C-alpha positions as CSV (number, residue, x, y, z in Angstrom):
1,H,3.6,5.9,33.5
2,E,6.8,3.8,33.5
3,A,5.2,0.6,34.5
4,A,2.5,0.9,31.8
5,L,5.0,1.7,29.1
6,R,7.3,-1.2,30.0
7,S,4.3,-3.6,30.0
8,R,3.4,-2.8,26.4
9,G,3.5,-5.8,24.2
10,D,5.9,-4.1,21.7
11,Y,8.4,-2.9,24.3
12,Q,11.6,-4.8,24.1
13,T,14.6,-2.8,25.5
14,G,15.8,0.7,25.8
15,P,14.4,3.7,27.6
16,W,10.9,3.1,28.8
17,W,9.9,6.6,27.5
18,A,11.0,5.9,23.9
19,L,8.6,6.0,21.0
20,F,7.5,2.5,19.9
21,R,7.0,1.3,16.4
22,A,8.6,4.4,14.9
23,R,11.3,2.6,12.7
24,P,9.1,2.0,9.7
25,A,8.0,5.7,9.7
26,I,11.5,6.9,9.5
27,A,13.0,4.3,7.2
28,P,14.8,5.7,4.2
29,Y,12.5,3.9,1.7
30,R,8.8,3.5,2.5
31,V,5.5,2.7,0.9
32,V,2.6,4.4,2.6
33,W,-1.2,3.9,2.2
34,P,-4.2,5.4,4.1
35,D,-6.2,3.2,6.4
36,L,-9.5,4.7,5.3
37,A,-10.1,5.2,1.5
38,Q,-12.6,4.3,-1.2
39,R,-9.8,2.4,-3.0
40,L,-6.4,1.1,-2.0
41,M,-3.9,3.8,-3.0
42,A,-0.1,3.7,-2.2
43,V,2.8,6.1,-2.6
44,A,6.5,5.4,-2.4
45,L,8.5,7.7,-0.3
46,T,11.9,7.0,-1.8
47,R,13.5,10.4,-2.7
48,Q,15.9,12.3,-0.5
49,H,13.5,15.2,0.2
50,E,10.9,12.6,1.4
51,L,13.1,11.4,4.2
52,E,11.8,14.3,6.2
53,S,8.2,13.2,5.6
54,I,6.6,11.4,8.5
55,P,3.3,9.6,7.6
56,I,0.4,10.5,9.9
57,N,-1.0,7.9,12.2
58,S,-4.0,7.2,9.9
59,C,-1.6,5.6,7.4
60,Y,0.2,2.3,7.3
61,V,3.9,2.2,6.4
62,A,5.9,-0.6,4.9
63,P,9.7,-0.1,4.9
64,I,11.4,-1.4,1.8
65,S,15.0,-2.1,0.9
66,G,15.5,0.4,-1.9
67,P,13.9,3.1,-4.0
68,R,13.1,1.1,-7.1
69,R,11.6,-1.7,-5.0
70,G,9.5,0.9,-3.2
71,E,8.3,2.4,-6.4
72,A,7.5,-1.1,-7.8
73,L,5.5,-2.0,-4.7
74,A,3.5,1.3,-4.8
75,A,2.7,0.7,-8.4
76,W,1.7,-2.9,-7.7
77,L,-0.6,-1.8,-4.9
78,N,-2.1,0.8,-7.2
79,S,-3.1,-1.6,-9.9
80,S,-6.8,-2.2,-10.4
81,W,-6.4,-5.9,-9.7
82,L,-4.8,-5.5,-6.3
83,A,-7.3,-2.7,-5.4
84,A,-10.2,-5.1,-6.2
85,V,-8.8,-8.0,-4.2
86,A,-8.0,-5.6,-1.3
87,R,-11.6,-4.3,-1.4
88,L,-13.0,-7.8,-1.0
89,S,-11.3,-8.3,2.4
90,A,-11.3,-4.7,3.6
91,V,-13.6,-3.8,6.5
92,P,-16.5,-1.7,5.0
93,A,-17.0,1.8,6.3
94,S,-19.6,4.5,5.6
95,G,-19.9,6.4,2.4
96,G,-18.3,3.8,0.2
97,F,-15.0,3.8,2.2
98,A,-13.2,0.8,3.5
99,R,-10.3,0.1,5.9
100,F,-7.2,-1.1,4.2
101,N,-5.3,-2.1,7.3
102,A,-1.9,-3.9,7.4
103,Q,-3.6,-7.3,7.5
104,V,-5.6,-6.7,4.3
105,V,-2.5,-5.5,2.5
106,S,-0.2,-8.2,3.8
107,Q,-2.6,-10.9,2.4
108,L,-2.5,-9.5,-1.1
109,P,-0.7,-11.5,-3.8
110,L,2.8,-10.4,-4.7
111,A,4.4,-11.9,-7.7
112,S,8.0,-12.8,-7.0
113,T,9.1,-10.8,-10.0
114,A,7.1,-7.6,-9.2
115,L,9.5,-5.8,-7.0
116,V,12.3,-6.1,-9.5
117,D,10.2,-5.1,-12.5
118,A,11.7,-1.9,-13.9
119,S,8.5,-1.1,-15.7
120,L,6.6,-1.0,-12.5
121,S,9.0,1.4,-10.9
122,S,9.0,3.5,-14.0
123,L,5.2,3.7,-14.0
124,A,5.2,4.8,-10.4
125,R,7.6,7.7,-11.2
126,L,5.4,8.7,-14.1
127,A,2.3,8.6,-11.9
128,A,4.0,10.7,-9.3
129,K,4.5,13.3,-12.0
130,G,0.7,13.3,-12.7
131,E,0.7,11.2,-15.8
132,R,-2.1,8.7,-16.4
133,V,-0.6,5.2,-16.3
134,Q,-3.5,3.1,-15.0
135,E,-4.1,1.1,-18.2
136,E,-0.4,0.3,-18.7
137,L,0.0,-0.5,-14.9
138,D,-3.0,-2.9,-15.1
139,A,-1.5,-4.6,-18.1
140,V,1.9,-5.1,-16.5
141,T,0.3,-6.4,-13.3
142,A,-2.1,-8.7,-15.1
143,K,0.8,-10.3,-16.9
144,H,2.6,-10.9,-13.5
145,L,-0.5,-12.4,-12.1
146,G,-1.4,-14.4,-15.2
147,L,-4.9,-12.9,-15.2
148,S,-7.2,-13.9,-18.1
149,S,-9.6,-11.4,-19.7
150,A,-12.5,-13.0,-17.8
151,A,-10.6,-12.6,-14.4
152,Q,-9.9,-8.9,-15.2
153,H,-13.5,-8.3,-16.1
154,A,-14.6,-9.9,-12.7
155,L,-12.2,-7.8,-10.8
156,R,-13.3,-4.6,-12.5
157,A,-16.8,-5.5,-11.4
158,V,-15.7,-5.6,-7.8
159,L,-14.3,-2.1,-8.1
160,A,-17.4,-0.8,-9.7
161,H,-19.6,-2.3,-7.0
162,G,-17.2,-1.6,-4.1
163,T,-17.6,2.2,-4.4
164,S,-21.3,2.1,-3.5
165,D,-22.4,3.7,-0.3
166,R,-22.5,1.1,2.6
167,R,-24.4,2.4,5.6
């Protein structure tokens, strides 16, 4: 299979038998989200014991430069506003599910100040402990995005409609 492996578009150098595209999955700081879900959901893998976690192939992985930035990005992606925007461009699937692939997530807005916002990383840590933070997370994210009350209402409607069964 050497010729087939060397002819892959993502092969550059090194042993022809090496795993391709594995670097993001083993990066020390990562944000992971499932391809198929009813709503975009992300988790930051930023702690020492999570280094041994390898996301399965039905997830997308974004390597990130540090733990706080990873937590902030996960919180950002878990806001209702980003979930609604992602839902609008995600490929619909059966049972109210959608495909949140890398293209969908890469096209989402990201405020320049979001990844350095300590409140977003703090909210992500609280959520990881099981605390309810959605309302506060949405408020912080709305401020970064400059969302009016009317815009927030419209995005909430997308989420309410987006979970219907599409067959």
